[in-house]
MARVEXSE-890906 format. One record per residue (C-alpha): x, y, z; residue in one letter. Coordinates in steps of 0.1 Angstrom, whole numbers, plus 5000, padded with zeros to 4 digits. Layout:
N
XYZA;...
// end
This chain:
817
065957316093M;066156956109N;064256616110K;062856756143L;061257016128S;059556816104W;058456566126R;056956796151L;055456976122F;054256636108Y;052656526145R;051056856151S;049156866118F;048056526120Q;046756566156A;044456886138G;046557156163E;047157376131Y;043257296118R;042457656127T;045757856124L;046257706090L;042657746079A;043258136087A;046558186066L;044957996037I;042058216037I;044258526042A;046658436019I;043558305992A;041858615997A;044758905992L;045958685959T;042758645948A;041558985951V;045259155943G;045358955909L;041859025901L;041959365911A;045359445892A;043959265860R;040859455864M;041959775868E;044259735837K;041159625821L;039359965830L;041760155824A;042260035789L;038660035784E;038060405796A;041060515771N;038860405744D;036960725752L;040760895748L;041660675716A;044560655734A;046560615767D;047460975772A;047161295751V;048961625750I;046561885735S;047862245726S;046662535707D;049462545685H;051662305669P;053562065691L;057562055695A;058261715677I;060561645706N;057361505725F;056661245696K;060261145697H;060261085732A;057560885728A;058060655698E;061860615714A;060260445747R;058660215719G;055460415721L;052860425696T;051960775689T;049160925664A;048261325657E;044961515654T;043561855646A;040761955650V;039062285636F;035962505624P;035662555585S;033462545557M;032362225535A;030362265510S;028362075484F;026362125453N;026462495460G;025362415499Q;027662515527V;028462405561M;030462505591L;031662155601S;034462065628S;037061935611V;039161665628K;042461535605A;043961235619V;047261045609S;046860685598H;047660545634A;044460685648Y;042560545669P;044860425692L;042660275713R;038660215710G;037060185674L;036160425650L;032960295635K;031360345601L;027660305592A;025560125581P;027159795597D;029159945625G;032559785609H;035759925625A;037860165602S;041160325607T;041660705592A;040460775560P;042660735527Q;044361105515V;041861265495G;039161085513T;036961175541A;034061035565F;031261265576A;028961245607D;025161185600A;024461565608R;026461655582L;025861425553A;021961495557A;022261865557T;024061845526L;022461565512K;025461375507L;026161035494Q;028660765500I;030960825470G;030161235462D;032761505466T;032661775488L;034962095489E;036862175522L;039162495515G;041562375479Q;040062035488L;038161795469K;037361465494L;035561205484K;033561075509L;033960715519A;032060655549G;029660795574L;031060805612I;028560605634E;030960605665R;034060805672E;035860685701P;037061015715D;034061265704A;032961265742A;035961375753M;035461735738D;031661935741F;033262235730S;032562215694G;029262235683I;029662215646Q;029161855628P;032261605622R;033861605586L;037161345595M;040261395570I;043761245568N;046461465588H;048161445553Q;045761655533D;045961945561L;048662135546A;047062095507A;043862225521S;045362635528G;042962655560L;045462665586L;046963035589G;047863285610F;045063325632G;043462995628S;041762845655R;043162465661V;043262225687K;046361975685Y;046461665703R;049061415705L;047961045712L;050160815727V;049760445736A;051660165752G;052259945783P;051160105815P;054560145830A;056360275799T;053360535795V;053360625831A;057160695825I;056960905793W;053961075812H;056561165842Q;059061285818A;056961555797M;055261715822Q;057961965828P;058262055793N;054962145790L;054862495777G;052062795773R;048362655761G;050262265766E;047961995784K;048861685793L;046461415804E;044661055806N;041060975806V;040661085845K;041461445834D;039261445808A;036161295817R;035061345855P;032061065854E;034760805840V;037060945868K;034560895896T;033660565884A;036960425883L;037860585912E;035060425932R;035360075918A;039360125929E;038260215966R;035259925966F;037859705954L;040459775981R;037859846012L;036759486008T;040159336003S;041259536035L;038359346053L;039359086042A;042759096051G;041859226087C;039258936097L;041858686085A;044658906106A;042458866134M;042058456132A;045558396129I;046158646161L;043558406180L;044558086164A;048458166171A;047358206209R;046057886207R;048757726191F;051457876213A;049257746244S;048957386231R;053057366230H;054057446265F;054057066274D;056156956242T;058457286249V;058857186286A;059556816275L;062256936254L;063757146279R;063756856302T;065756676273L;068456906273G;067457136244A;068357496249S;066557806247R;067957896214A;067257556195T;063457536213V;063257916194R;064457776164T;062257456162L;059757686167L;059957946142L;060657696116S;057357576124Q;055857886115L;057957906082A;056657576075L;052857636080L;053358006060T;054857786029L;052057536032A;049657816033A;051358016004S;051057705983L;047257615990L;046458025996G;047758055962G;046657785944L;043057895961L;043158215952G;044458165916W;041457915905G;039158165926A;039558465904Q;040158235872S;036558095878L;034958445882L;036758545853V;035658265831F;032258315845S;031958685828I;034158635800Q;030858675779A;030259005794R;033959145794L;034359385765P;037659225759A;040358985771P;041559065809L;045559145804P;047458895823D;048458875854G;051458805873N;052958635904V;053358965926L;050258985944P;050558615953W;054258685966L;053158985986M;050158826000A;052658526015S;055058796024L;051958956043L;050258656058G;054158526071L;054558916087V;050858856105L;051958516119L;055558646134M;053658936144G;050858786162S;052358466173A;055858536171G;056158676206P;054458416221M;056258126207L;059858296212L;058358336250A;057557966251L;061657876250A;061558036285N;058957756296T;060657566326P;061157216325P;058957176360L;055957246340R;055756876328V;055256806364L;053157146370R;051057256346H;050157556363E;053757696354L;053257876321E;056358096305P;055858486308K;055558656276A;055759056272S;052259166267L;053459496253I;055759346230L;052859096217Q;050459386208W;053259616195A;054359366168L;050759256162T;049759646158L;052859666133L;051859386112A;048259516109L;049759856102M;051859696071L;048659526063L;046359846061L;049460026045W;049759776021W;045859726006I;044460066018A;047060265996S;045060576012E;045260736050A;041760786050K;040260406040L;043160266063A;042060476089L;038560416089M;038760046083V;041160026112G;039860256135G;036360076127G;037859706136I;039659886169A;036260056177A;034259726179T;036659546197L;036759796227L;033159896223L;032259506223A;034659376251G;034059726274G;030059756272S;030159336277G;032359346304L;030059606322A;027059466313L;028359116327L;029059306358W;025959516362V;023559226356L;024559016390P;023459346409R;019959346388I;019158976389L;020858826424P;018458536422E;018358466385H;019558136371P;021858336349L;024058366379Q;026458086377L;026858166338A;027858556348L;030258426376R;031858196347Q;032558506329L;033758736351L;035858506365R;038258536333R;037458876322P;040558886298A;039258586280L;035558696279A;036859066266F;038658876240T;036258656228Q;033258946230L;035759176205G;036858876182A;033558756182L;032059106171A;034359156146I;033858836129G;029858946124L;031259326117L;032859176089G;030158936075I;027459236081W;029859556069I;030259346034L;026359256034T;026059626034V;029159696008I;027159415983E;023859535993G;023059875999D;026360035985L;026159905956L;022559935950K;023060285958A;025460315935W;023660185906E;020860365917D;023060695906R;023360565873V;019760455863P;018460315832A;017160585818N;019860795827A;020361105799P;022460945773N;022061295748H;022461685752F;021461965731A;023662265731V;022962615719N;019262615718I;018062965714Q;015263125739P;012863125705E;013462805698Q;012262655732A;008862575722L;009862395690R;012262185708F;009762065732E;007062005706Q;009361775691I;009461545720F;005661595724S;004461485690H;006661145696K;004761085727H;008361175750L;008061385778A;009961735768P;013161775788P;014162035812A;015562355799L;018662555813H;020062875805S;023762885800M;026363175795I;029863155797R;032063395816G;035563435826R;036063465862W;038263745867T;038463855907M;037963715937Q;037763955970N;038464265944K;042164065938A;042663985902T;042863615898V;046163485885K;046263125870P;049963115875Q;049463155914S;047762835918F;050162555923K;047962225907E;047962205872E;043962115874N;043562455893A;045662645865Q;043462505842R;040362575855L;041262945864A;042062975828E;039362875813R;035663025805E;032862855829F;029562795817N;027062995842L;022962945847S;021063025870W;017562965890G;015762985928E;015762655927S;018762345927L;018262025907N;017561715924A;020761595923D;022461905938N;022661925975R;023762185995I;026662176021T;027362496033A;024962826031G;021862916025K;019562875991P;019863135964L;016963395964N;016063695939D;016463965968T;020163875975Q;022563885945P;024463585950G;026563255933F;026362885946S;029462695939V;030162285934E;032062235962A;034862025944G;035762305922L;035262545954A;038262325973K;040462315942T;040262705933L;040362765975N;037062965970I;035363026003K;031063066013L;031263466017G;034163515991D;033363785965V;033763665929L;033863895896S;033063715862F;033263865826D;030463815804I;031063925773A;032464265784G;029664305815T;031364225851T;028864075873I;029664105912T;028763905941A;029063715971P;029063325973V;025963255993I;026562865991N;029062535985L;027062215972R;027861855962E;026861775923V;026361385915N;027861415881W;027061035873D;023561135869S;024261295834F;022061535836K;022961895828V;024662105860N;026762355865F;030162445887F;028762795893V;024862885893V;024063295898A;020763425915S;018663485885K;018363855892G;022063905888L;022163775853V;018763705839A;019364015815E;022363875799L;021763695766P;022263325771A;021663015750S;019762715767L;021162345773I;019162035777S;019761675785S;017461395775F;017360975774Y;016660835742L;015860465735S;017360245703E;013860295691T;013560685696D;017160705682K;015660855649N;014461175667L;018061325663V;017961365625P;014561525632E;015961765662L;019061855634V;016561885606Q;014662165621A;016662335644L;019762315627P;022162545649N;021262335679V;023862075683T;023261715696I;025661505718I;025661125721D;027161085755V;025960715754G;029960565751Q;030960775781V;027260635800L;028160255789A;031760305804E;030560415834V;028060125836R;030259825825R;032659985853I;029859935880L;029059575864D;032759435869L;033059585900S;029959445911A;031159105898A;034459155915A;033059235942L;030858905946R;034458685946L;035958905973V;032658875994F;032958495995I;036758536008F;035358756033C;032858566047I;035158236052A;037458506068A;034558606092G;033658246100I;037058146107T;037258436129V;034258306147L;035257976151F;038958106162A;037358286188A;034957976203L;038157776201D;039957976228T;038557886259T;038457506243E;040757376271A;039357606297E;036057446293R;037557096290S;039157126324R;035857296337E;033857016323A;035856796338A;035856876368I;031856956369L;031556616358R;033756486381A;031756636411L;028456476394G;027156706374A;024756626345T;025356696307S;021656886308R;023657136336K;026557166315L;024157246286R;022657476305H;025057636321L;027457666286W;024457736266L;023358036287T;026858186290E;027558136251S;024358336244L;024958626262L;028358646244L;026758576213G;024258836219S;026359096230I;029159086203A;026259066179G;024159366189L;027659546189I;028359426152A;025459516137G;025359846153L;028659926138M;028059766106A;025159986102S;027260326114I;030260186089G;027760176060G;026260516065V;030160646072V;032060446043I;029060546020G;029160916028Q;032760986035E;034660746011L;032460665986L;030160945983E;027160745979L;023860796001P;023160506022V;020460526055A;021060376083F;019760026084N;017959966119Y;017259616117W;020659486112L;021259526152P;018559336158F;019459056130T;023159046141S;021958976175L;019758676165L;022658536146A;025258596172G;023558396195A;022258116172M;026058066161I;027658036194T;024957846209G;025557596177L;029057576186A;028557486220V;026557226217L;028757066190R;031357106216R;029056986245L;028056656221H;032156546218K;032656626258I;029356446270S;030556106255R;034156136269T;035156046307S;036256316331P;039456096338M;040256186301V;039056526300L;041056616330L;044256426314R;043756606278D;043156986296A;046456906314G;
// end
C-alpha cells in the first residue's frame, strides 16, 4: 500500500465521500460484534444457569451401576464428577415409619446450582458420613428435629439439616416419596442395595463447555442398555423451549441488523464508485495502468474495512459492556468472559459484504476511458450479473453465519427479497398507471421524472421499503412477539404439582383450598400405560433411529381423558374427541418424533388391559403454561372405567406456601412437587433475552436509518444536475420544492405501505412458524408506516433543497459533472 493510496483515502475521507459507506460498515461490524459477543456470553450464562436444574453440565443415568470408565474418561479430561443413587426405602424414627425417596450423593454434589438448607437458606454440600438431610414433608410426618437420629436400613443417621432447595429435584417427577439425602459412602453399609433393588444411578459431570461437549460426544457410542446421556435440554422441555426461543430471538434480530447494514453498504458502495469516475479517468490520463488503478481502489476498500473494524469493534464492545453493566444486578451470576472471535468474524463479514457489493463496481472503474475527463457521459461498463452474483454470495454468507439454521435464513432472506421486489415492482406499476388516471394532474411532472429513471426508482423504492421493514419488524419483535412470550408465562403460572390424588380424596383436596379462600385447582385423571402396537405392528424402541424416540417408545405414558381440550391446547389436524367414537388425541411434537399419523391405530397396555383406538386428532400444547398436560389423551368411554389417580397444578404465592404442609398432613399419600425453580429459570431466560434484544434493537434502528439515508443519497448527483438545469432555465426554489416533495412523498408512501404490510405479515409468520408464539396481524402498522415513509423522505428532500437553493447553478453544474 503506497503513499498514493493513503493520500487518496485521506482526501476522500475529508471530502465526506466515505461518510455513508463508513457509517454502514461501522454499524454492521458494531452490531454483529455486540450481538455476537453478547449472545455468546448470554448463551453461556443461560446454559450454566439452566444446568443448575441438573446439578451438572451433563448426566449419565442408568438403572444399574455405571461402568467406571465413564467417570475415568471425564476426569482424564479435567472434568469434575459426582455420583448419585436414588431409590425408595423406609425411614423410621421413634417407631414411626415412612416410605421415602433416598438420594445418596458424593462429596462434590452439587456440581452446579445450590443445595440450600432451612431455615436461612444457606448453601451446603453433601451431608457428612453418618448424617442425613430430610425435606420438610418427611420431617413433619416423622416429627423429626435437627439432631435427632433416624434409622435407614442398617444405618443410624443424625439429621443435620432440612432441605429447602435441591437443585435437581425438578428434573424427575417419577418419585412421589419425600426426600432423604445421605452421603454416598454410607450406601454400602445401609444393606439396602441387593438383587432386584430399584435404583436410579447418575454420574454428574461439569467443566468447560467445550470439554464437556467432547466428552459427551465420546461417551455417546459407549452407552449400553438402560443408560442415557442427557443435558438440561433433554431433561426439561420447558427450559429447552425457553433456551431455543431465546437463541432464535437473538439470531433473528442480529440477522436483521446484518442484512440492513449489508443493504446500506450496497447502496453506499454504488455511490462511492460513481464519485470515483473522474478520479480514475484523471489517473488514466496520467499513465496509470488498469492494474495500478485496481490495486489503488482495492486498497481503499481495505483501509475502509480496517477503519470500520476498529471503530465498529470498539463501539460494539462498548455497547454490550454498557448493557451488561446496566443489567448486572439482575443477573444471577457474572457473565462469562467473551473473546475476540465475534469481532474478527464481524470484521471478516464486513470485508466480504464490502467486496461483494463494491468490489465489482470498483474493478470496473479500472476500465474508465481517459476521455471521461472531457466527456462526463462516458462511464465504465460493469457486469451486472457479476455484481449481483457477488452481492448475493456475500448476503448468503451473512445469512449462513448468523442464522445457523436454514428455516431462519430462508425466512429473513425471502422476506427481504420479497419486500424489494414487491416495493419496486408495485411502485413502478403504480407510477405507470397514475398518469393515465390523472392526465392533467399536477403530479404529472413528478411521475414523469420518476419514470424517466425506472432502474433508479426501483432501487430507491426497494431500499426505502427494506429500511422501513427492518425498523417495523423489530418493533413487532420487541413489542408484540416479546409480549406474546411473556403472556405464555404469566405471573400466576402454576408453580406446584399435586400427584397421586385418589378419586375419593378430590373433595377434601378442594376443601383445603376453599378454606384458605383460594380457588380450587382443576383435577385431571391420569393413568399409566405402555404403548405396545401401531397399526397392528408391535412397537420396537430399537427400530427408531433417534435416541429420544427410542426413550419415548420404551417408557410408560401418562394418559388422560376428557371431552374438551385444555385452553393451552390447539388441534392442528383432525376433529375433537367425543364419547361416540373411541379415539386418541396425540401431541403433535410426540407424533412427529414417533412417526404417528392421523388415523393410525394405537394400542396401550394398562395394567394388563389393552385398549385400542385410532388417532382422531393431533394437537399443539403450550408447555410454557406449566399447567397439567398430556402427550396422549383418550376419549372418555375408552378408559373411564379403568382405575386412575388424579393430578393437579396450582399457583401459590409466598404468603400461601404454608398450604403445602397442610396438604401433606391431610393427604399423606399425595406428593407436592415444587417446580418454582424451573419456572424461575424460564422467567430469567425471558428477562435476559428481553434485555439483549433492546441492545440489538438500537443497532437495528441505526442500520435501518442508514439504509434510508443511503437510499436517498443514491439520487443526489442526478438531483443536483437536474436542479442546476432547472435553475438555469429559471425555475424557482418553490417550483423545485413542489416537484421534489411530490416525488419523494410518492416514493416514501409506496415504500412505507409495502414495508408496513410486510412487517405485519412477517410478525405473524415469524411468531407462528419460527417462535411458536401467537401474534395477530397489526392492521395499524401499514398506515403508520405509510405516514412515516412519506415524512422521512419529505424531510430529507427539504434538507437537500435548503442546500441547493443557496448554491449557484454554475457550481451545481460543475459539481454534478
